[in-house]
N, C-alpha and C positions, 0 to 999 in steps of 0.2 A: 468607494461608494461611485467613482468616476466624476465627483465633484469636488472634492479637498484637494488640493492642490499645493505643488511645491514650486517656488519662485525661483528659475536660472537666472544669473544677469552675468553678463562678459563688458567688460571694458576695453576698448583697445587703446590702445597708444602708440603713434610714431613720433618719433623724434622726441618723447618726452610732451606731447600733446594730443588732446583725444583728438580721435579720427572719427570724421562725420562720413556716413553713406557708404561704409563698409559691409562687405556681406559675410553674415555668419552663419556657418550651418551648423545645425545643431542635431545630433545622434544619441540615443536612446537603446539601452538595453531590454528593457520592457516599458510597459505603461504608452501614454498615448502624449506626445507634443500641443501645445497650442500650435505652433508652427514650427516648422523643420530649418526658413530661412526667414533671416530679419536682414535689416537695415542698422547699423548703428544709429545713435542719434547725434543731437549735435554736442554731446557731452561725451560721445565715443560710446554710450552704452548699448546693449541689444538684450533682450529680454524675453523667454517664453514662460511656459508654467507647463509642468507636468501631473497629469491625473493617470489613475488607474482604475480598471473595473473588477480586477483579480489582486488577490497577496501577491506578495512578492516580493523582490530585491531589483533595483535598479540601478545604472550608472549612466549620468547624463554627460556627453564631451562637444567640445564647440569646436571648430574650426574658423579662422579666419580667409578669406577668397585668396589673397595676394599672399600670404604665410602658410609655410610649410610644415604646421607644427600644430597640435592639436591636445588641448587641456582637458582634465575632465577632474567631474565633481566627484567630491566624496560618495559612497553607495547608499542610498536611501531604500528603505523598507515599507512596502504599500500592508495593512493588515485589514482585514474585513470590518464591516461595522458590526461592532458589539452590541448582545441585544438578550435579553432575558426569555425564555420561552416558558409558556403561560403556566407550561406542567411541571409539575414538581415529582421528586420522590421522595417517597414516605421510606424512612431509613429499617422501618421494624417489617415492612414487607418487601423494600426494594421496586413495589410498584410504582409505576409514571401516570400521573394523571394530576387533573384539578387537586385543588388542595380542597380535604374534606371539611364539610362546614358544621361538621363536631368533632372537637378538639379533643384528643388525650392530652390532658395536662402534662408537659415535660415531654410529650411528644416532639422527635426531630424530622426534621425535611431538611433536604439540599433542591438548589436549583438548578436549574439548566441554561448555562452559560455559554455566549456562541462570540467567537471574533475577539478580536484585540491578539495581544503576542502572547496570549495563555497564562501570563503574571497575575494576579488578580489579589486586588485588596477590598475586603466586605467590610459594611457599617449596618446597623442597624438605626432609624431614627428614635424608637421606642424600646429599648431592651427589655424594660422592666413587662414589656407584653411579648415582644418578639429578642431572645439574645440570639448573636452570632459570631461564632469563630473566624477572625477576621484572614485569616488563612485558607481553612479550609472550606469556609461558607455554610458550614452545618449551622441549622438554626432551631433554638429551642424554643420549642412554644410556651408563654409561662402562663399568660392571664388573658381573659377574654377584652378584646379592641384591635385596633388598625395599628401595624407598624409600615411602614416603608423601608425597603432593604436597598442598599445603593450598593455596586458592586464598579469598582476601578481599574482599568486594565494598565498592565506597564506604560503603553503607550498614550498613555492620558485619555485616555475613550470612559465615558460615564454610561453605565444604563439603572434603571428603577427596576422594582419590584414591589406592588402594594399589595401586603397580608391583609386580609378585610376581616371585619370581626365577624367571628364563628355564630354562629344559631345558638351553642351553648359550647362550654368548654368540661369533662367530665375531671373532677379532683379526686385523686387517690389519697385515702389518709392510709400509708401503709405501715404505719408506725408499729400498730398493733391491734389485733381483733377486738370489736366491744359486739356491743346487745343492740339490736335491733334500737328500741329508743334513743340508747346514746349517739348509733351513729345519724339517728336522723336530726338531734339534737345538734352535734356538729357542722350537720349541712346546711342547718336556720340560720345558724352562727356566720354562716357565710354567704346569706341569702341564696340559698341553692336549694335542692331536695333530692333526695334518693332518687335514683332511675326508677323509669315508669313500670319496667319488665324486664324479663332475661332477654327479648327481643332486640331492646335498645342496646345493652349490653354487648350481643352477638354483633350486631352495625356495627358499636366502636370495634370491636377484636377483626372484624372482616377489613376494616379500614387503616387500623392502626397496627396490626399484629399482636403479637406477647407483648405486656407491658414490661416483662425484664430483658426485651431487645434494647431498650433505651437506658442511657447512661442512670437517671435518676432512680431507675428502680433495679434493686437487686434479688427481690426475694424468689422463691423459687414455687410462692402461690400467695394471691393476693385475691380473697374472698370479697366479693361484694353485694351489700344485701339490696333488695328490690323491693318498691312500695307494696304492702298488703292489698289484696283484696279484697271486698267484701267476705268473702268466705274464708279466708284466711285473717280474716280479724277474730271471726268467731271460733277458729281454732286454736290460735295464737302460734299461726305459723307464717312463713313468708318465703318466697322465693331467694336462691344467690346463684349468683356467676362468679366464676375465678378467671380473670383477666389475665392469666398467664397458661391455666392447665385447660382453660372454657368449664368441666365439667359443670354444668348447669343441672342446679338440684331444686326441682318444681314444688310450689307448695308444701313442702315438709320439713324446712327447717324452723327448729322453736327460735323465737324472737326473746327469750329470756335469757339464752345463752352467750356468753361472748365467741359467736358462728362466723362472725364475718368482720 
């Protein structure tokens, strides 16, 4: 970043004693030295700093004016500054953009990280909300809430990304099919409600893709009930939507059978 510096110090000795006011010339194969020439102080020391505006390796060498030899320091490496892009990859669609504000429970995302030395370790401040695989960086969204994701690169840089609380999270009870009233009761027990319409589930599908694109869901079909309209109530039917196959069924599914 042109600011973080590596400090190099040479000590010049003559006849076993520190040599004052000797010219020391510094050279580098890359990056920028704070000085190319420096006089030794009363203790025989000459010091320079090396910075860089670009990633890469550098070797710094030093030569004393009246000595015909050169000393070289060990090679060092500069890395670009570690950062996390605000856009996330939704694994079920491979689309990249801002994190949707309506989540599919157990949907998975991946953050886009740049810089560092490519050896990343990930962690979550709240795994009950958003857990993360430490090596792959894949995040699983579990419950409504906020979590801070941290990444540490092998060169000890850190960066963070805050996952904000969504407007909604769609919880899918995919164990078995139930009737409409049972589904409504299940939602009520977790302070939720059935989806308001097929349109709501279509939007969810468009953002997250098929539910079985995620590790938590293996079914070939996951049909969801939606809330009855006033006309539906009179007819004893409602609409359903399949979170794997789409297959919208509008205002014609019997609510008394285990259809979703």
